[in-house]
N, C-alpha and C positions, 0 to 999 in steps of 0.2 A: 429367358422365355423358352417355351417348349416347341420343338421342331420335329415334325414327322417326315422322315425320308422314306418314301414309298417305293422307290426303285434304286438300284445300285448306282452310286456315283463314286468318283475318285476318293480314295482314303484321305488325300490331302484336303479335299473339300470338307469332309467330315471333321477333320482336325481343326480347320479354320473356324467352323461353327462352334466347336467345343472350346477352343481357345478364347472365343469371344464371350464365354460364360453361359452359353445356352445349353439347355438339356436336349440332347439329340437322341431320338428314338428311331431305330431302323426296323421297319416292318415291311417286308417284301411280299409280293404276290397276294395282296389283299383283294378279296372280291369286292365288287361295288357296294354290296350291303355291309361288308365288314369295314370298308373305308368310311361310309356314312356314320357308322356307329363309333368308329375310332376317333374321328376328326374333332369331336366336340371339345376336347381339352387343349387343342394345339393352337399356337399362334402363327405357325408357318407350315406350309406343305411344300415339299420338293418332289417333283416327278420328272420322268423323262417322256417317252412317247406312248408307253403302254397304258399307264394309269389315266383314267378319265376323271378329271376334276370337274364333275358335272354340277348342274344347278343344285341337285339334291345334296351333293357333298358340300358345296359352298354354303348353302343355307343351314346345313347341320353344323358347320364350323362357326359357331357363334363367337369364338374368340379369334378367328383368323384375321391376320393383318396382311399377309403376303403369300402368294403362290409363286414358286420359282420353277420354271421349266428348264431343265439342264439340256438345252439344245436350241435350235433356231426358231422353229415355229411354235405356235401356241394353239394348234388345232384341237388338242385334247383338253383344253381348258375353256370353260364357258365364261368368256371374258365379260359378256353382258351381265351375267349374274354376279360376277365379282365386282363389277363397277357399281351395280345397284347396292351392293353390300359394303362398298368402300374398301374392298380388298385389292391391294396392288397385285397385278400380274406382271411378271418380268421373265425375260429369257436370256440366253447367252448367244447373241446373234453373230459374234465374231469367232466363236469357238471352233467352227469347222471350215473357215475360209481357206486356210492353207490346204487342208485335206481335200476340199472340193476342187481347188486349183490343180493339185497334183493328180486327182482322178481324171480331170480333163486332159492333162498331158499324157497320162497313161493310156487313155482311149485314143488320143491322136496318134501316138506311137503304135499302139496295137493295131489300129485300122491301117495305117500306112505300111506296116510290116507284116500284116496278116498273122499276128502272133497266136491268137486263139485258134485260128483255123489250122495252123501248122501243128500246134500242140495236139489238137484232136486227131489229126492225121497220124502223127507219131504214135499215139496211144492205140491206133488201129494197126500198129506194126508196119507202117508204110514209110517210105523215104522219097518224098516228092518235092525235091528242092526247087525245080523249075516251076512248079505249080504255085509257089508262094513268093514269087518275085514281087518285091514291094517298091515303095517310094521313100526318098529321104525327105526330111523336113527342111533341110539346109537350103536357104535362099528361096524357099517357097513362100507364097503369100497366104497369110492367115488373117481371115476376117473375124473380128470379135464383135459380136452384137451384145452390147451391155458392158460398160466400163466402170462398174461399181467395184466393191472390194474384191470380189472373186475374179471378175474380168480383168482388173488391174494386175492381180497376181499372175494370171495366165499370161498377160502381155510381158511381164518381167521375165517369166520362165521361157517363153517362146523366143525372146531376144537372145537367150543363151544358145539357141539352136540356129542363130543367124537367120531367123525368118523375117520377112517383110511384113509389117503389121499395119493393117487398115481396120477401121472400126466405124460403128454406128451407135450413137447414144445421144438422143436429143437433149438429155439432161446432164451431159458431161461438159464442164467448162473446157474451152479450147486449151487453156494453160495446162490442165491436168492431162489431156490427151498428148500434148507435146512432151510433157514430162515422162510419160509412159513410152514415148517413141511410136505413137500410133497416129497415122494420118486419118483424120476424122472426116467423115462424109455425112451430109444431111439428106442424101438420097439413097435408099436401099438398092434401087435398081442399078445405080452406078457401081456399087460394090460387087454385086453377084457375079458378073462376068470375069472379075479379076481374081477371085479367090480360089486357091488350090485346096484350102481347108477352111471350114466355117465352124465356129463354136458359138453357142448362145449362152448368155448369162443375164437373162432378163426376168423380171417378175412375171407372174402369171396374171394377166389382166385381160379385159375384153379386147384390147388392142393387140396383145401379143399371142393370144390363143389362136392357133391356126395361122400364125403370121407367115409361115413358109408352107406354101402349097404348090399345086401344079404350075401356076403362073411363074412363081419364083424359081422352082426347080428347072423349068425350061430355060430361064435366063442364065443359069449357072454355067460355069466352065465345064467342059467335058472331063470326066474323071475326078470330080471334086469329092472330098471326104467331109462328112458332117458329124458333129459331136453335140450331144446335149446332156450335160450334167447339172442342169439348172432346174427347170420345171417341165413336167410332162405336158404335151399338147402344143408346144410352140412349133414343132414340126408336125405337119399332118401326115401321120404314118400311112393312112389309107392311100393317099395320093403319092406317097414316096415310093411305094412298091414298084410301080411301073418303071421309074427312073433307076432304081437299084437293079432291076431285072435286065434292062437294056444297056446298063453300063454308064449311062449319063452320070449317075452318082456311083463312084467306084466303091464306096463303103461308108458305113455309119457306125458310130458308137453311141449307144443309148443307155443312160443310167436311170432315167426318170420317166414316168408314164402318167398319162392323164388320170387313170384310176389305178390305185395300188392297194394290195399286191396285184401284180400283173403276171399271169402265167401263160397268157396267150395274146398275141397281137398280130396285125397284118405282116409284120416283119420277122416274126419268130422263126419262120422256116427258111429264111434266106441265108446263104452261106457267107455273104459279104457284109453281114451285120453282126456286131459284137454287142451282146446284151448283158447288163449287170443289174442286180436287184437293189438299186438306189444305195450305192456304196459311198457316195460323196463324203459323208461324215463318218463313215465306219472305219476309223483308225483309233488305235489306243490313245494316241496323242490328243485327238479331237475330243474323245470322250473324257479324258482326264482334264482337259482345258475347260470343258463345259461344266464339270463338277466344281472346279475351283472358282470359275467366274460366277456361277449361280450362288455359291456359298457367300461370296463377297457381296453380291447384290442383296441377298436375303438379310445379311447382317445390317446393311445400310437401311433397308426397309424397316427392320425391327427397331433400329435406333431412331426412326423418324426422320431420316435424311433422304435427300434426293436419290432416286434409283435411276441411273442413266438409261436403262433399257426397259423401264416400265412401259407397258403398252396401254395403260388406261387411266391411272389416277395420279394426280399431283396435289400435294397439300398446300393450300393457299389460305392466308388469313381471311377471316370472314368479312372484315371491312373492305379489303381489296376486292374480294369476290363480289360484294354488293355494288361496288362502284364500277367495276370493269366488266362484269358478266354480260350486260346488254351488248357489249361490243365483241364478245367472243365469237358469236355466230356471224356478226357483220364482217369481222376481219377474216374469218375462214372463207366466207363467200367471196370477199374481195381477193383473197389469195388464190382461190380456184379460178377466178376470172383473170387475174394477172398472169397466171401460168398459161392460160389459153390465148391470151393476147400476145404473149411473148413468142409462143410457137417455137421456142428454142430453149436451150439450157439457161436457167437463171443463175448467174454466178454471183450476184449481189442483190441485196434487198435492204431498203430503208423503210422502217416503220416510224411514222411521225405522228405522235399523239398531240393534239392541239386543243386548247381550251381547258375547261374544268377537269377533264379526265387526266390531264398531265400532272395533277397534284398527287397522283397515286402511283404505286409500282405497277407499271403497265407491261412488264415483261411477259405476262401471260398472253398479251395480245400478239406479241411476236411469234410465240409458238402456235397461236391460233392461225395467224397468217401462213406460217410454214405448213401447218396441217392442210390448209386449203391448197397450197401450191403442190404438195406431194400427194394429195388424195387420189390422183389418178395415175401415179407413176410408180407405185410400190405395192407389192402384194403382201408386205408385212403390215400389221396394224399401225396406222399413223395417228398419233393423238397428241394431246397437249403436253405430254412428257417427252416422248421420243422424237418429236419433230425436230427439235434443236439438235438432237444427237445425229439424226439423218443429215441435217444441213452440214454439220461439221464433217461427217464422213464424205460428203460430196464436195467439200471444199468451198462451200458457199460463204461469202462474207455478208454478215448481217449487222445492221446498225440500227439502234433505237434512238430517236430524237424526241424531245418533249418541248412544248411551247405553251405556257399557261395562259397566253392572251387569247381572248375570244375574238373571233373574226365573224364570219357569216353565221356560225352555229355555236351553241354553248359548248359542245364537244364534237370533235371530228377526228377521224384517223385516216391518214394518207399512206398508201403503199406505193413505192416506186422502185424501178429497176432500170438498169442500162443494159440493153441487149443489142449487139451489133450496131453500136453508135446511135441507137434509137432509145430515147427515154420513154418509158411507159409508166403512166401514173393513174391511180384510181383512188378516189376518196369516198368515205362513207360516214354516215351518222345514223342515229336511231331516233324513233319518235313514237309517241303514243304510249298508252298503258302496256301494250304488248312489246314495246321496244322493237318495232319493226325496222329491219335494215333498209336504208335508203342510199342509193348511189348518187352522190351529189357533184361529182366531178370525174371526168375521164379525159386523158390527154389534154388537160387544162381547159376543157370545155365544161361549162357549168350546166347542170341539169338536175333532175330529181326523179329517180326511178326506183320503184320497189322491185327488185329482180325476182323472176320466177324461174321455172325449170329450164325453159328454152329461150335464150336471148340471142338476137342478132345485132351486130353493131356495124354500121356502114358509114364510111367517109366518102364524100363525093363533092364535085364542084357545085357550089351553091348557086344554082340557077333555077328558074321557075319550072314547075312540072315534075320535079324529081319524086316528090312524095306520091304523086298520082301514079307514076310508073311503078314504084315499090308496091303500092296497094294492088295494082293490076296484076303484076307478076304473082304475088302471093295469093291473090284471090283466084286466079286461074288454076293455081295448084291446090286450091281448096284448103289453104292455111290461113287461119284466123289471127289477126293482130289483136292481142288482149289490151295492151297499153303501149303508148309510144311517147318518147321524149326526144326533143331536138336540143342539142347542146349549143351554147353560145359562148363566144370568147370576148374578153375585154377588148382585144384588138383583132377584129375580123381578118382572116387570112385568105378569104376566097373559097374556103371549104366549109362544108357543114358536116355534122355528125348526128346520126340518129340511132337511138337504142330502142328496140322493140321486144316486148314479151310476146311470144307466140304460143299457140295452143298445142304445137307439135314440133319436132325437129324439122329442119329444112334439108331435103335431100340434096345430094351433090349437083344433080342436073338443074334443079330449081335455083340453087345458090349461084351456079355458074351463069344461068340466064339472068338472074337478078343483077349480078355484077356487070354483065354486058349491056343490058338495057339501060340501067341507071348510070353507067359510067363510073363505077365505084373505084376509087383509088386505093382503098384498103377496106377489108371486110373480115368479120369474124363470126363464127357460130359458137356460142357459149352454152355448155350444158352444166347445170347445177343440180 
């Protein structure tokens, strides 16, 4: 098949494509108009970060089967347009992990030893040794926020400096943290006063954007060093200035920015800040690795095989799609609910297909559930293809069970996990011409709820008047209950559970009041 390489990739990658029998055409620096005109006859397109695989390009590529991005993100590819056209979009997400980890270590050392500042002074023909007295990493405490692939590599390298490692990652299984030699905390505030150095390796989400601001900087140890080679905006640079100026923060190394390119920021003029222009992946080795990996994935895609880093499309037989498609959204919804009910790292997942649906290949429902679980914890696109890949990278154990016997429903899917010695279970079915998702069991309580955007779940002692209290608290807060379901158990245990769809999210203060007034033993706010 015919492959257009629109940006320079490693020669070894080109050779792999050619050895697979494909016709490889290299045309660099095409204008958007030239690319639209050129793409018509190609089956695959390989880009890096400069070329925009826009909707116009994708729609013009009537023969396109796959677009490969030789790098981590896919921001320059219109994934929605590709999905609509059935074009696989894939990337090379592990190509730069070593380079990013090494950049983190470089910034840690440069901050601690004031390397960049000393270099600038020397080039002004000065010799100010005493001005640049630094700190050792040896036996200092390093706090790692985010223990994914890159955070894990940083932990391994920091151990070589004999650093004490502590960390925070609600989605990291304890066994993995132990293996990395990291003492895991579930409270950010408990970590901040301990750390001599802090590095972040978190995705950019609504929870992590501005995660560290004035309140967090105040709690940090005097003379702490901060590094960010992950995503811009995790540290609030505007609020960091005061603490860098007064010495509370001894120094910072920043490689990424909320908006890039960044040639001016609140910290640009500070002498104790080292700034680099997003160099995490900028090594010859990372670029070579990206070229080879993307070539391998494009070959798989053109051969009609599973592409492990595809971000949008999976080929599934039509008969299977017809049977299981009503449960794709249902399992994704349940997965999102399960993750929020767990409120901790999910290290294991059991997907149990029951009834008529068990006669089919329901592996797609596993990836649907995983997509729901990971939907709010990764800034990489999570879909029905890469969800399993992400689970493997996170060390999650996933089990699929089937039972063809009909029980209460013709078909039903149950998701369950064990977190901190607590079993969490949620079951769903679908109904009606629109195949609407219905939650039919939670924590083994039977019920029937069509979940909406804002759901609250409350467990409380089953005594008279509790529902009235719930209605009063929410009514006083001007929050409307759309629908309500009370769960029942085959063997009552003295507790009741209620699920409610609300017309808006419940603020912290209202939820706290609700728990106090009602006497809630467990409660969750679910956003879908």
